[in-house]
Each structure stands twice: as structure tokens, then as C-alpha cells.
C-alpha positions as CSV (number, residue, x, y, z in Angstrom):
1,M,0.0,-0.2,-0.1
2,K,1.2,3.4,-0.9
3,P,2.0,6.0,2.0
4,T,-0.8,8.2,3.0
5,A,0.3,12.1,2.5
6,Y,-0.3,14.6,5.5
7,S,-0.6,18.4,4.7
8,I,-2.2,21.4,6.6
9,L,-5.2,23.5,6.4
10,D,-4.9,26.3,8.2
11,L,-8.2,28.6,8.9
12,V,-5.4,31.7,10.2
13,I,-7.9,31.9,13.2
14,V,-7.0,35.0,15.3
15,P,-6.2,33.7,18.9
16,E,-7.3,35.5,21.5
17,G,-5.0,38.1,22.8
18,K,-3.4,38.6,19.2
19,N,-3.9,40.6,16.4
20,F,-4.0,40.0,12.4
21,K,-0.6,40.7,12.2
22,Q,0.9,38.6,15.2
23,T,-1.5,35.8,13.3
24,L,0.0,36.2,9.9
25,D,3.8,36.3,11.3
26,A,2.6,32.9,13.2
27,T,1.5,31.5,10.0
28,V,4.9,31.9,8.5
29,V,6.4,30.7,11.3
30,L,4.3,27.4,11.2
31,A,4.8,26.8,7.4
32,K,8.5,26.8,7.9
33,K,8.4,23.9,10.6
34,V,5.5,21.9,8.9
35,E,7.9,22.2,5.9
36,A,10.8,20.8,7.6
37,F,8.2,17.7,9.1
38,G,7.6,16.5,5.6
39,Y,3.7,17.7,5.0
40,K,3.2,17.9,1.5
41,R,1.3,21.3,1.6
42,M,-0.3,24.0,3.1
43,W,-3.5,25.2,2.2
44,F,-5.6,28.5,3.1
45,A,-9.3,28.8,3.1
46,E,-11.4,32.2,2.3
47,H,-13.8,33.3,4.6
48,H,-15.4,37.1,5.2
49,N,-16.9,38.7,8.1
50,M,-15.1,37.1,11.0
51,A,-13.8,38.7,13.3
52,G,-11.5,36.0,14.3
53,I,-10.5,34.9,10.9
54,A,-7.3,36.2,9.0
55,S,-7.7,34.5,5.8
56,N,-10.1,36.8,3.9
57,A,-7.7,37.1,0.9
58,P,-5.9,33.2,0.4
59,Q,-4.6,34.2,-2.6
60,I,-2.6,36.7,-0.5
61,I,-1.1,34.7,1.8
62,I,-0.5,32.2,-0.7
63,G,2.3,34.2,-1.8
64,L,3.7,35.3,1.5
65,I,3.9,31.5,2.5
66,A,5.2,30.4,-1.0
67,Q,7.8,33.4,-0.7
68,E,8.9,31.9,2.9
69,T,9.3,28.3,2.3
70,E,11.2,26.2,-0.3
71,T,9.5,22.9,-1.0
72,L,6.2,23.0,0.8
73,R,3.2,22.9,-1.8
74,V,0.6,26.1,-1.1
75,G,-2.9,26.6,-1.8
76,S,-6.2,27.3,-1.7
77,G,-8.7,25.1,0.4
78,G,-10.6,27.0,-0.9
79,I,-11.1,29.7,-3.1
80,M,-15.1,30.2,-3.1
81,L,-15.5,30.5,-6.8
82,P,-19.0,31.8,-6.6
83,N,-17.4,34.9,-4.9
84,H,-14.6,35.4,-7.8
85,S,-14.7,35.5,-11.8
86,P,-12.7,32.7,-13.3
87,L,-11.1,34.8,-15.4
88,I,-9.7,37.0,-12.3
89,V,-8.6,33.7,-10.4
90,A,-7.0,32.2,-13.4
91,E,-5.0,35.6,-13.7
92,Q,-4.2,35.6,-10.0
93,F,-3.3,31.6,-9.8
94,G,-1.3,31.7,-13.0
95,T,0.6,34.7,-11.6
96,L,1.4,32.4,-8.6
97,G,2.3,29.3,-10.9
98,I,4.8,31.6,-12.6
99,M,6.1,32.9,-9.4
100,F,6.7,29.4,-7.7
101,P,6.8,26.8,-10.3
102,D,5.2,23.2,-9.6
103,R,4.3,24.4,-6.0
104,I,0.6,26.2,-6.3
105,D,-2.9,24.4,-5.8
106,L,-6.2,25.6,-6.7
107,G,-8.4,24.3,-4.5
108,L,-12.3,25.4,-5.7
109,G,-15.6,25.5,-3.7
110,R,-18.7,26.7,-4.1
111,A,-20.2,28.0,-0.7
112,P,-19.9,31.6,0.1
113,G,-17.2,30.9,3.4
114,T,-19.4,33.6,5.1
115,D,-22.8,34.2,5.9
116,Q,-25.7,35.2,3.4
117,E,-25.9,38.7,3.9
118,T,-21.9,39.2,3.5
119,A,-22.1,36.4,0.3
120,R,-24.9,39.1,-0.9
121,A,-22.6,42.0,-0.4
122,I,-19.7,40.3,-2.1
123,R,-21.8,39.2,-5.1
124,P,-25.6,40.1,-5.2
125,D,-26.3,37.3,-7.6
126,F,-24.5,34.5,-5.4
127,M,-27.3,32.0,-5.7
128,Q,-27.1,32.2,-9.6
129,A,-23.4,31.9,-9.6
130,A,-23.2,29.2,-7.2
131,H,-25.4,27.3,-9.4
132,S,-23.0,27.9,-12.1
133,F,-19.7,26.2,-10.4
134,P,-19.3,23.5,-12.5
135,K,-19.5,25.9,-16.0
136,D,-17.0,28.1,-13.9
137,V,-14.4,25.2,-12.9
138,E,-14.6,24.5,-16.8
139,Q,-13.5,27.9,-17.4
140,I,-11.3,28.1,-15.1
141,Q,-9.6,24.8,-17.0
142,N,-10.1,26.4,-20.4
143,Y,-7.9,29.5,-19.0
144,F,-5.1,27.2,-18.0
145,S,-5.4,25.2,-21.1
146,T,-2.9,26.3,-24.0
147,K,-5.8,25.7,-26.7
148,N,-7.2,28.6,-25.0
149,S,-4.6,31.2,-27.1
150,E,-7.2,31.4,-29.8
151,S,-9.9,32.5,-28.0
152,K,-10.9,36.1,-27.5
153,V,-10.7,36.2,-23.9
154,R,-7.9,35.0,-22.1
155,A,-5.9,34.3,-19.0
156,V,-2.3,34.6,-20.7
157,I,-0.2,34.2,-17.7
158,A,-2.4,31.3,-17.0
159,E,-2.0,29.2,-20.1
160,G,0.0,26.4,-19.6
161,V,1.0,26.8,-16.1
162,S,1.2,23.8,-14.0
163,V,-1.6,24.5,-11.3
164,P,-3.3,21.5,-10.3
165,L,-7.4,22.0,-9.4
166,Y,-9.1,20.2,-6.7
167,I,-12.4,20.0,-6.0
168,L,-13.7,20.9,-2.4
169,G,-17.1,19.5,-0.8
170,S,-18.5,19.1,2.2
171,S,-21.7,17.3,0.6
172,P,-22.2,14.4,-2.3
173,D,-22.7,17.2,-4.9
174,S,-19.2,18.0,-5.4
175,A,-18.3,14.1,-5.3
176,H,-20.2,13.9,-8.8
177,L,-18.6,16.9,-10.2
178,A,-14.9,15.9,-8.8
179,A,-15.8,12.2,-10.3
180,K,-17.2,13.4,-13.9
181,K,-14.0,16.1,-14.5
182,G,-11.3,13.5,-13.0
183,L,-10.4,15.7,-10.6
184,P,-8.7,15.2,-7.2
185,Y,-11.3,15.3,-4.1
186,A,-11.1,17.2,-1.3
187,F,-13.6,16.5,1.4
188,A,-14.5,18.8,4.7
189,S,-14.8,16.0,7.2
190,H,-13.1,18.1,9.8
191,F,-16.2,19.5,10.3
192,A,-19.0,17.9,7.6
193,T,-18.7,14.6,8.8
194,A,-22.0,13.1,8.2
195,H,-21.5,12.4,4.3
196,L,-17.6,11.4,4.3
197,F,-18.2,7.9,3.4
198,N,-21.3,8.7,0.6
199,A,-19.3,11.4,-0.9
200,L,-16.1,8.9,-1.3
201,S,-18.2,6.1,-2.2
202,I,-19.7,8.1,-5.2
203,Y,-16.8,9.9,-6.5
204,R,-14.6,6.5,-6.5
205,S,-17.3,4.6,-8.3
206,E,-18.1,7.6,-10.6
207,F,-14.8,8.8,-11.6
208,Q,-13.8,9.4,-15.1
209,P,-10.1,9.3,-15.8
210,S,-8.8,12.6,-17.3
211,E,-5.6,14.2,-18.5
212,V,-4.4,15.2,-15.2
213,L,-5.5,11.8,-12.9
214,Q,-5.9,8.4,-13.8
215,E,-7.3,7.3,-10.8
216,P,-9.5,8.7,-8.1
217,Y,-7.5,10.8,-5.5
218,V,-9.1,11.8,-2.0
219,L,-8.2,14.0,0.4
220,A,-9.9,14.1,3.8
221,G,-10.3,16.6,6.6
222,I,-9.3,16.1,10.2
223,N,-8.9,17.8,13.5
224,V,-5.8,17.0,15.5
225,F,-4.6,17.8,18.9
226,I,-1.9,15.8,20.5
227,A,0.0,16.4,23.6
228,D,2.3,14.5,26.0
229,T,-0.8,13.5,27.5
230,D,-4.7,12.9,26.8
231,E,-5.3,15.1,29.7
232,A,-2.7,17.8,28.4
233,A,-4.6,17.7,24.6
234,E,-8.0,17.9,25.8
235,V,-7.2,21.2,27.4
236,L,-5.6,22.5,23.9
237,A,-9.0,21.0,22.2
238,T,-11.1,23.5,24.9
239,S,-10.3,26.2,22.3
240,F,-11.7,24.4,19.8
241,L,-14.7,22.9,21.1
242,K,-15.8,26.6,22.2
243,M,-15.3,27.6,18.8
244,I,-17.6,24.6,17.2
245,V,-20.3,25.7,20.5
246,S,-20.3,29.1,18.8
247,L,-20.6,28.1,15.3
248,L,-23.6,26.1,16.4
249,T,-25.3,28.4,18.5
250,N,-24.8,31.2,15.6
251,A,-22.9,33.3,18.5
252,K,-20.9,36.4,17.6
253,R,-17.7,34.8,16.3
254,E,-14.6,36.4,18.1
255,S,-11.3,35.3,17.9
256,L,-9.7,31.4,19.3
257,A,-10.5,31.3,23.2
258,K,-7.3,30.8,25.4
259,P,-7.5,27.0,26.4
260,T,-9.4,25.9,30.2
261,A,-9.5,22.9,32.0
262,M,-11.9,20.3,30.6
263,T,-14.5,20.8,33.2
264,A,-17.8,18.3,33.6
265,D,-19.5,20.7,31.7
266,L,-17.3,21.1,28.6
267,R,-17.1,16.9,28.6
268,D,-21.2,17.2,28.8
269,V,-21.0,19.7,25.9
270,M,-19.0,17.2,23.6
271,E,-21.7,14.3,24.2
272,H,-24.5,17.0,22.8
273,P,-25.4,15.5,19.5
274,A,-24.7,18.3,17.3
275,V,-21.1,18.9,18.5
276,K,-20.3,15.1,18.8
277,Q,-21.6,15.0,14.8
278,M,-19.5,18.1,14.0
279,T,-16.7,16.9,15.6
280,R,-16.6,13.0,14.8
281,F,-13.2,12.9,13.1
282,S,-11.4,14.9,15.5
283,F,-8.3,13.1,17.3
284,I,-7.4,14.4,20.5
285,G,-4.7,12.8,22.9
286,S,-1.4,11.8,23.5
287,K,0.5,9.8,20.3
288,T,-0.4,6.7,21.3
289,K,-4.2,7.1,21.4
290,V,-4.2,9.0,18.1
291,K,-2.2,6.5,16.5
292,A,-4.7,3.8,17.2
293,E,-7.7,5.9,16.2
294,L,-6.0,7.4,13.2
295,K,-5.0,4.1,12.0
296,D,-8.6,3.0,12.2
297,F,-10.0,6.1,10.5
298,M,-7.1,5.6,7.6
299,E,-8.4,1.8,7.1
300,Q,-11.9,3.2,6.8
301,T,-11.5,5.9,4.3
302,Q,-8.6,5.0,2.4
303,A,-7.8,8.1,1.9
304,D,-4.7,9.3,0.0
305,E,-4.0,12.1,1.9
306,L,-5.0,13.6,5.3
307,I,-5.7,17.5,5.7
308,V,-4.9,18.3,9.0
309,V,-6.7,21.4,10.9
310,S,-5.5,22.4,14.8
311,A,-7.0,25.1,16.2
312,I,-4.8,25.2,19.1
313,H,-4.5,28.6,20.6
314,N,-0.8,28.7,21.5
315,T,1.8,28.8,18.5
316,E,4.2,26.5,20.5
317,D,1.7,24.2,21.5
318,R,0.5,24.1,17.7
319,I,4.0,23.3,16.4
320,K,4.4,20.4,19.2
321,S,1.1,18.9,17.7
322,Y,2.0,19.0,14.0
323,Q,5.4,17.8,14.7
324,S,3.8,14.8,16.9
325,F,1.2,14.2,14.0
326,S,4.2,13.9,11.3
327,E,6.2,11.5,13.7
328,L,2.9,9.4,13.6
329,M,2.2,9.6,10.0
330,K,5.7,8.4,9.3
331,E,5.2,5.4,11.6
332,L,1.9,4.3,10.4
333,N,3.4,5.0,6.7
334,T,6.3,2.3,7.5
335,E,4.0,-0.4,8.9
336,S,1.5,-0.2,6.3
């Protein structure tokens, strides 16, 4: 069995007590560390109108991180395509692909990455744009193709540039599209857990080989919190737990809270059906505990690559968790 690759999805969450500049600076530090740890890629998501999120413009952050690293692939996880013109996206990522050859990824999603009111502020015809997602993906493919050189409308800087496309999804809908187009498929199982196995089944059964991909390629998102002990890891995860509760209750989304003790009340919250469902693929504990659970997840999903999200408040704790995860993956890949 071939080794399972492992990568990072960074939401660039602002920790309580830090500002946007400090958060972005910490992201650069993290990128350099995980490159040394052996992570394959680092992706950035597009979010809007959230006080605790600094990844409003992933295209810019991608350029920053690519400039500060050497081998790490850097990309979007994703660009929310209905917010944008396909031509502009192709020009932006064509430029990045020229600047950082064979290191840029373009992950595309159809969700707004924000609330409905903000989505309308970004683009009044958002719902119509969302329905044209398959057509817009095809348009971006055309702009990157050298065959588009005779067209009246061109993204000249993108033509022939190697920037792989990935379809992102949190429901089975995108699985059909990724399979039809023969593109790699990244599922957001770090929060959308209910449809993971159905979506993967659809993608694999309907997959049609393409010029860029001969066999299905699955990336699955997970949350990871690793510390020296199970108890210490649970403390780290309290910040994440509070973030999940705010999402589910539509509370005002502020910065990532500082960790606290895992109280009986918080344990009760973890057992709430909605929270339990959303955090189903979260791995919290010592390396020994996480390794056993991770092995089971890998066997169940047969994912080609894991995309790790670690909403940990302290940068040093976060780096240590990512280092421990890379060590686990190397062990598991060797054992398999």
C-alpha cells in the first residue's frame, strides 16, 4: 500500500490576545516548521466577515507562504468560486504558478465562506453564481489550457502553467463533479462528517480518468490535538470546542479562546449530538491514543492524503502537535 500523504489546512484563526499581524507572522513560522516536518502542502481557506479569521484573501497569503518556504506546496482550500470571476482567479493563480513553479494548488469550493448577507454584499447574484459552479470550474480549466490561446478572452499568464485543480466538498454534490471531471477531491470531514463515506463512495464509483488524473485521489480533513498526555491534549482542544459551540449557536465569532481545564460542563457539551457529530473526526490525546484512532480512520476511508486542522491557541503547542502528527504518519506509513 502506498504511503498516505499528510498536509495542513490553515484557517488562520486569530488567537485571543493576538492581532491580525501577529497571526499572519505565526502562520509564516508554522509553515517553515511543517515544511521541515515533511508535510506535503499547506492550504488556506477563504472566509469573510469573521472577526477571528485572518484568511480573507488566501491568494495573498499563498504568495507570502510560498515566498518564505522552498518545497512546501501552497494553495487554496479553497477559493470560494461563486465569489469570483473565473478569469480573475485564473490570472491570480497563473501569476502565482509563474512565481513559484510546481508549488501552487487551486482548490475550488462553491460555498460562500460567510453568512448569506455578506455573500450578497460580495456578489448580489451569489445563488445564481453558485449554480454555475461546474461551468465556472470548466472555464478556469480552459483559461489554464494552451488551447485557449486562440480565444478572444484569455488569461494569458495562466496558459500552460502547472497549477493543479482540486474540487472541495462538504456534501455529495461536489463528489459527482470531481468524479466527472477526473479531478482530485478534498472532503471537509473536519466539520462536515455526516456525508464523508457516501461522498467518497460516489466519487470513486463515478470517477472518469482525465488528462490530469488516472485514478481517484481523495483528501480528507481531520482535526488533530496531540500533547504529551491525553489530559493535556484535552486542554488544548477546549479552544476548538468553544469555537464549535459558537458556530452551532450562531454566536458572534470572536478570536480563538485561550484553553481552559476540561470541566464536567465541557464534557457534557462534547456529548451533545450536534457537537459530537461535527467533531466526529477529531483526534485528541497522546501520540499513543491518536495513533490507534488515526489508523482506524485511514483504514476506513482509504484516503490518499489527510488534511489536518489544528485550532490550537498557542503557537508552540500547535507546532508541537503538528510535529507529533508527522511522526505518527511516518510510523503508520512504515508499518503499512
